[in-house]
py3Dmol code that shows the C-alpha trace and the ligand (Angstrom):
import py3Dmol

protein = """\
ATOM      1  CA  MET A   1       0.004  -0.037  -0.075  1.00  0.00           C
ATOM      2  CA  ALA A   2       1.352   3.369  -0.995  1.00  0.00           C
ATOM      3  CA  LEU A   3       1.897   5.898   1.860  1.00  0.00           C
ATOM      4  CA  PRO A   4      -0.211   8.993   1.492  1.00  0.00           C
ATOM      5  CA  PRO A   5       1.238  11.811  -0.444  1.00  0.00           C
ATOM      6  CA  PRO A   6       2.432  14.630   1.887  1.00  0.00           C
ATOM      7  CA  VAL A   7      -0.018  17.109   0.482  1.00  0.00           C
ATOM      8  CA  TYR A   8      -2.940  15.229   1.882  1.00  0.00           C
ATOM      9  CA  PRO A   9      -3.917  15.001   5.462  1.00  0.00           C
ATOM     10  CA  GLU A  10      -3.657  11.569   6.859  1.00  0.00           C
ATOM     11  CA  TYR A  11      -6.764  11.462   9.143  1.00  0.00           C
ATOM     12  CA  GLY A  12     -10.350  12.862   8.795  1.00  0.00           C
ATOM     13  CA  TRP A  13     -11.318  11.885   5.299  1.00  0.00           C
ATOM     14  CA  TYR A  14     -15.072  10.807   4.775  1.00  0.00           C
ATOM     15  CA  HIS A  15     -17.063   9.540   1.831  1.00  0.00           C
ATOM     16  CA  VAL A  16     -19.359  11.871   0.022  1.00  0.00           C
ATOM     17  CA  GLY A  17     -20.249   9.593  -2.917  1.00  0.00           C
ATOM     18  CA  LEU A  18     -19.538   6.766  -5.248  1.00  0.00           C
ATOM     19  CA  CYS A  19     -19.929   6.672  -8.988  1.00  0.00           C
ATOM     20  CA  ASP A  20     -19.535   4.304 -11.887  1.00  0.00           C
ATOM     21  CA  LEU A  21     -17.569   5.682 -14.896  1.00  0.00           C
ATOM     22  CA  GLU A  22     -18.902   2.852 -17.019  1.00  0.00           C
ATOM     23  CA  GLU A  23     -16.391   2.312 -19.773  1.00  0.00           C
ATOM     24  CA  GLN A  24     -14.037   5.127 -18.712  1.00  0.00           C
ATOM     25  CA  ARG A  25     -11.205   4.696 -16.236  1.00  0.00           C
ATOM     26  CA  ILE A  26      -9.324   7.308 -14.263  1.00  0.00           C
ATOM     27  CA  THR A  27      -6.154   6.750 -12.156  1.00  0.00           C
ATOM     28  CA  CYS A  28      -6.649   6.728  -8.503  1.00  0.00           C
ATOM     29  CA  GLU A  29      -5.715  10.096  -7.100  1.00  0.00           C
ATOM     30  CA  TRP A  30      -4.241   8.647  -3.872  1.00  0.00           C
ATOM     31  CA  CYS A  31      -1.996   5.786  -5.075  1.00  0.00           C
ATOM     32  CA  LYS A  32      -1.529   7.121  -8.506  1.00  0.00           C
ATOM     33  CA  LEU A  33      -1.321   3.483  -9.741  1.00  0.00           C
ATOM     34  CA  ARG A  34      -4.685   1.791 -10.172  1.00  0.00           C
ATOM     35  CA  GLN A  35      -7.024   2.419 -12.889  1.00  0.00           C
ATOM     36  CA  ILE A  36     -10.495   2.654 -11.454  1.00  0.00           C
ATOM     37  CA  ARG A  37     -14.133   2.542 -12.802  1.00  0.00           C
ATOM     38  CA  TYR A  38     -15.849   2.660  -9.482  1.00  0.00           C
ATOM     39  CA  VAL A  39     -14.869   5.946  -7.845  1.00  0.00           C
ATOM     40  CA  HIS A  40     -15.162   6.643  -4.310  1.00  0.00           C
ATOM     41  CA  VAL A  41     -15.343  10.367  -3.672  1.00  0.00           C
ATOM     42  CA  LEU A  42     -13.815  11.598  -0.418  1.00  0.00           C
ATOM     43  CA  ARG A  43     -13.616  14.863   1.242  1.00  0.00           C
ATOM     44  CA  HIS A  44     -11.723  16.356   4.132  1.00  0.00           C
ATOM     45  CA  PRO A  45     -12.703  19.424   6.167  1.00  0.00           C
ATOM     46  CA  ASP A  46      -9.206  20.942   5.914  1.00  0.00           C
ATOM     47  CA  HIS A  47      -8.666  20.099   2.148  1.00  0.00           C
ATOM     48  CA  SER A  48     -10.323  22.150  -0.598  1.00  0.00           C
ATOM     49  CA  GLY A  49     -12.047  19.914  -3.091  1.00  0.00           C
ATOM     50  CA  LYS A  50     -12.643  16.202  -3.292  1.00  0.00           C
ATOM     51  CA  ILE A  51     -10.405  13.222  -4.107  1.00  0.00           C
ATOM     52  CA  ARG A  52     -11.376  10.421  -6.398  1.00  0.00           C
ATOM     53  CA  VAL A  53     -10.028   7.008  -5.375  1.00  0.00           C
ATOM     54  CA  GLY A  54     -10.489   3.328  -5.687  1.00  0.00           C
ATOM     55  CA  LYS A  55     -12.298   1.050  -3.097  1.00  0.00           C
ATOM     56  CA  ILE A  56      -9.030  -0.229  -1.553  1.00  0.00           C
ATOM     57  CA  CYS A  57      -7.526   3.228  -1.250  1.00  0.00           C
ATOM     58  CA  ALA A  58     -10.900   4.566   0.164  1.00  0.00           C
ATOM     59  CA  GLY A  59     -10.847   2.068   2.880  1.00  0.00           C
ATOM     60  CA  TYR A  60      -7.277   2.809   3.786  1.00  0.00           C
ATOM     61  CA  ILE A  61      -7.662   6.598   3.696  1.00  0.00           C
ATOM     62  CA  THR A  62     -10.897   6.753   5.768  1.00  0.00           C
ATOM     63  CA  LYS A  63      -9.476   4.008   8.163  1.00  0.00           C
ATOM     64  CA  ASN A  64     -12.788   2.229   7.546  1.00  0.00           C
ATOM     65  CA  ASN A  65     -12.447  -0.730   5.208  1.00  0.00           C
ATOM     66  CA  GLN A  66     -15.809  -2.004   6.327  1.00  0.00           C
ATOM     67  CA  LEU A  67     -17.572   1.196   5.254  1.00  0.00           C
ATOM     68  CA  ALA A  68     -15.774   1.409   1.911  1.00  0.00           C
ATOM     69  CA  HIS A  69     -16.858  -2.348   1.298  1.00  0.00           C
ATOM     70  CA  ASP A  70     -20.477  -1.839   2.429  1.00  0.00           C
ATOM     71  CA  LEU A  71     -20.932   1.260   0.207  1.00  0.00           C
ATOM     72  CA  HIS A  72     -19.389  -0.629  -2.697  1.00  0.00           C
ATOM     73  CA  GLN A  73     -21.660  -3.496  -2.173  1.00  0.00           C
ATOM     74  CA  PHE A  74     -24.598  -1.280  -1.801  1.00  0.00           C
ATOM     75  CA  PHE A  75     -23.885   0.636  -5.040  1.00  0.00           C
ATOM     76  CA  PHE A  76     -23.769  -2.618  -6.897  1.00  0.00           C
ATOM     77  CA  SER A  77     -26.992  -3.970  -5.401  1.00  0.00           C
ATOM     78  CA  ARG A  78     -28.763  -0.875  -6.707  1.00  0.00           C
ATOM     79  CA  ARG A  79     -28.146  -1.692 -10.381  1.00  0.00           C
ATOM     80  CA  GLY A  80     -30.978  -4.308 -10.359  1.00  0.00           C
ATOM     81  CA  VAL A  81     -33.235  -1.670  -8.724  1.00  0.00           C
ATOM     82  CA  ASN A  82     -32.422   0.800 -11.361  1.00  0.00           C
ATOM     83  CA  GLU A  83     -33.354  -1.616 -14.237  1.00  0.00           C
ATOM     84  CA  ARG A  84     -36.617  -2.225 -12.493  1.00  0.00           C
ATOM     85  CA  ILE A  85     -37.267   1.498 -12.230  1.00  0.00           C
ATOM     86  CA  ILE A  86     -36.630   1.917 -15.942  1.00  0.00           C
ATOM     87  CA  ASP A  87     -38.913  -0.856 -16.951  1.00  0.00           C
ATOM     88  CA  SER A  88     -41.633  -0.233 -14.380  1.00  0.00           C
ATOM     89  CA  PRO A  89     -45.112  -0.556 -15.657  1.00  0.00           C
ATOM     90  CA  ARG A  90     -46.038   1.949 -12.948  1.00  0.00           C
ATOM     91  CA  TRP A  91     -44.882   5.098 -14.719  1.00  0.00           C
ATOM     92  CA  LYS A  92     -47.870   7.416 -14.890  1.00  0.00           C
ATOM     93  CA  LYS A  93     -48.627  10.374 -17.118  1.00  0.00           C
ATOM     94  CA  ALA A  94     -49.436  13.285 -14.819  1.00  0.00           C
ATOM     95  CA  SER A  95     -50.060  15.476 -17.878  1.00  0.00           C
ATOM     96  CA  GLN A  96     -48.849  15.621 -21.415  1.00  0.00           C
ATOM     97  CA  TYR A  97     -45.517  16.774 -20.335  1.00  0.00           C
ATOM     98  CA  VAL A  98     -44.968  15.127 -17.109  1.00  0.00           C
ATOM     99  CA  GLU A  99     -44.636  11.445 -16.019  1.00  0.00           C
ATOM    100  CA  GLU A 100     -44.162  10.249 -12.506  1.00  0.00           C
ATOM    101  CA  LEU A 101     -43.114   7.123 -10.739  1.00  0.00           C
ATOM    102  CA  LYS A 102     -43.107   6.372  -6.944  1.00  0.00           C
ATOM    103  CA  THR A 103     -40.306   4.028  -6.339  1.00  0.00           C
ATOM    104  CA  ARG A 104     -40.530   1.169  -3.836  1.00  0.00           C
ATOM    105  CA  ASP A 105     -37.850   2.734  -1.628  1.00  0.00           C
ATOM    106  CA  GLY A 106     -39.725   6.020  -1.185  1.00  0.00           C
ATOM    107  CA  TYR A 107     -38.956   8.542  -3.846  1.00  0.00           C
ATOM    108  CA  LEU A 108     -41.029  10.362  -6.374  1.00  0.00           C
ATOM    109  CA  ILE A 109     -39.473  10.837  -9.712  1.00  0.00           C
ATOM    110  CA  SER A 110     -41.185  13.476 -11.903  1.00  0.00           C
ATOM    111  CA  ILE A 111     -39.883  13.809 -15.407  1.00  0.00           C
ATOM    112  CA  TYR A 112     -40.689  16.870 -17.461  1.00  0.00           C
ATOM    113  CA  THR A 113     -40.287  16.872 -21.307  1.00  0.00           C
ATOM    114  CA  SER A 114     -40.461  19.488 -23.843  1.00  0.00           C
ATOM    115  CA  GLY A 115     -39.181  19.481 -27.530  1.00  0.00           C
ATOM    116  CA  GLY A 116     -37.386  16.265 -26.958  1.00  0.00           C
ATOM    117  CA  ALA A 117     -35.452  17.464 -23.892  1.00  0.00           C
ATOM    118  CA  TYR A 118     -35.892  16.088 -20.365  1.00  0.00           C
ATOM    119  CA  ILE A 119     -35.359  17.398 -16.853  1.00  0.00           C
ATOM    120  CA  CYS A 120     -36.398  15.913 -13.595  1.00  0.00           C
ATOM    121  CA  THR A 121     -37.307  16.543  -9.963  1.00  0.00           C
ATOM    122  CA  LEU A 122     -36.658  13.908  -7.315  1.00  0.00           C
ATOM    123  CA  THR A 123     -38.659  13.956  -3.999  1.00  0.00           C
ATOM    124  CA  CYS A 124     -37.756  11.966  -0.981  1.00  0.00           C
ATOM    125  CA  ILE A 125     -41.284  11.145   0.323  1.00  0.00           C
ATOM    126  CA  GLU A 126     -40.203  10.687   3.945  1.00  0.00           C
ATOM    127  CA  THR A 127     -38.216  13.775   4.389  1.00  0.00           C
ATOM    128  CA  GLY A 128     -39.847  16.054   1.675  1.00  0.00           C
ATOM    129  CA  GLU A 129     -36.431  16.896   0.437  1.00  0.00           C
ATOM    130  CA  LYS A 130     -36.446  17.841  -3.296  1.00  0.00           C
ATOM    131  CA  ARG A 131     -33.586  17.773  -5.818  1.00  0.00           C
ATOM    132  CA  LYS A 132     -33.680  19.059  -9.434  1.00  0.00           C
ATOM    133  CA  SER A 133     -31.591  17.591 -12.122  1.00  0.00           C
ATOM    134  CA  GLN A 134     -28.566  19.708 -12.937  1.00  0.00           C
ATOM    135  CA  LEU A 135     -28.359  18.914 -16.511  1.00  0.00           C
ATOM    136  CA  ILE A 136     -30.888  18.783 -19.461  1.00  0.00           C
ATOM    137  CA  TYR A 137     -31.002  15.188 -20.999  1.00  0.00           C
ATOM    138  CA  MET A 138     -31.897  14.504 -24.488  1.00  0.00           C
ATOM    139  CA  ASN A 139     -32.896  10.877 -23.946  1.00  0.00           C
ATOM    140  CA  ARG A 140     -35.491   9.672 -21.442  1.00  0.00           C
ATOM    141  CA  ILE A 141     -33.566   6.621 -20.247  1.00  0.00           C
ATOM    142  CA  ASP A 142     -30.385   8.792 -19.604  1.00  0.00           C
ATOM    143  CA  MET A 143     -32.708  10.966 -17.545  1.00  0.00           C
ATOM    144  CA  ILE A 144     -34.132   7.982 -15.624  1.00  0.00           C
ATOM    145  CA  TYR A 145     -30.548   6.610 -14.970  1.00  0.00           C
ATOM    146  CA  ALA A 146     -29.472   9.994 -13.704  1.00  0.00           C
ATOM    147  CA  ALA A 147     -32.477  10.074 -11.312  1.00  0.00           C
ATOM    148  CA  CYS A 148     -31.619   6.481 -10.116  1.00  0.00           C
ATOM    149  CA  ASP A 149     -27.988   7.685  -9.390  1.00  0.00           C
ATOM    150  CA  ALA A 150     -29.352  10.591  -7.396  1.00  0.00           C
ATOM    151  CA  ILE A 151     -31.616   8.118  -5.378  1.00  0.00           C
ATOM    152  CA  THR A 152     -28.604   5.794  -4.756  1.00  0.00           C
ATOM    153  CA  ASP A 153     -26.536   8.778  -3.556  1.00  0.00           C
ATOM    154  CA  HIS A 154     -29.286  10.085  -1.339  1.00  0.00           C
ATOM    155  CA  ILE A 155     -29.860   6.724   0.425  1.00  0.00           C
ATOM    156  CA  MET A 156     -26.032   6.270   0.924  1.00  0.00           C
ATOM    157  CA  TRP A 157     -25.717   9.630   2.373  1.00  0.00           C
ATOM    158  CA  ARG A 158     -28.553   9.130   4.829  1.00  0.00           C
ATOM    159  CA  ARG A 159     -27.229   5.779   5.905  1.00  0.00           C
ATOM    160  CA  TRP A 160     -23.706   7.107   6.419  1.00  0.00           C
ATOM    161  CA  LYS A 161     -25.188  10.042   8.352  1.00  0.00           C
ATOM    162  CA  MET A 162     -27.185   7.798  10.575  1.00  0.00           C
ATOM    163  CA  LYS A 163     -24.167   5.567  11.251  1.00  0.00           C
ATOM    164  CA  PHE A 164     -21.842   8.245  12.254  1.00  0.00           C
ATOM    165  CA  PHE A 165     -23.933  11.188  13.764  1.00  0.00           C
ATOM    166  CA  GLY A 166     -27.283   9.701  14.503  1.00  0.00           C
ATOM    167  CA  ASP A 167     -29.885  11.421  12.434  1.00  0.00           C
ATOM    168  CA  LYS A 168     -29.574  14.845  14.166  1.00  0.00           C
ATOM    169  CA  ARG A 169     -27.108  16.517  11.689  1.00  0.00           C
TER     170      ARG A 169
END
"""
ligand_1 = """\
1
ZN
Zn -5.514 3.923 -5.050
"""
view = py3Dmol.view(width=600, height=400)
view.addModel(protein, "pdb")
view.setStyle({"model": 0}, {"cartoon": {"style": "trace"}})
view.addModel(ligand_1, "xyz")
view.setStyle({"model": 1}, {"stick": {}})
view.zoomTo()
view.show()
């Protein structure tokens, strides 16, 4: 295992997300060795910006192999869920321009379309939190995938917060 580069603090890193680059690969920003597809995004309170690393380095840097492993497994387990959301027969037209789905894990996906472009809002039914898509998508499936990623991210964040802070923060 490579030692941490001196520019990075050694303790205090935490997870802020995980993403799949699909076909792309980047080099892990910590070990500068491994080519990674599943990117663990970490942040540190005294370090501006985020670092993007592989699972093994994420466990090492956060001193929490178990959490890095659990997040990774959870991320994989969501792929089947995403396929079910895309193919769900429960999508409903709320109007000519809006279709909606309530997911089984408690989110409302609302997709708005106009002139072949798609945007979306995602509502966590339990907390009432709403997120808007940051990009305009030109394809319905890509829009739904983006919404699924946002759901995965939100669930991971809530679990992580519960685990380390209780649910007060
Ligand atoms: Zn690495």
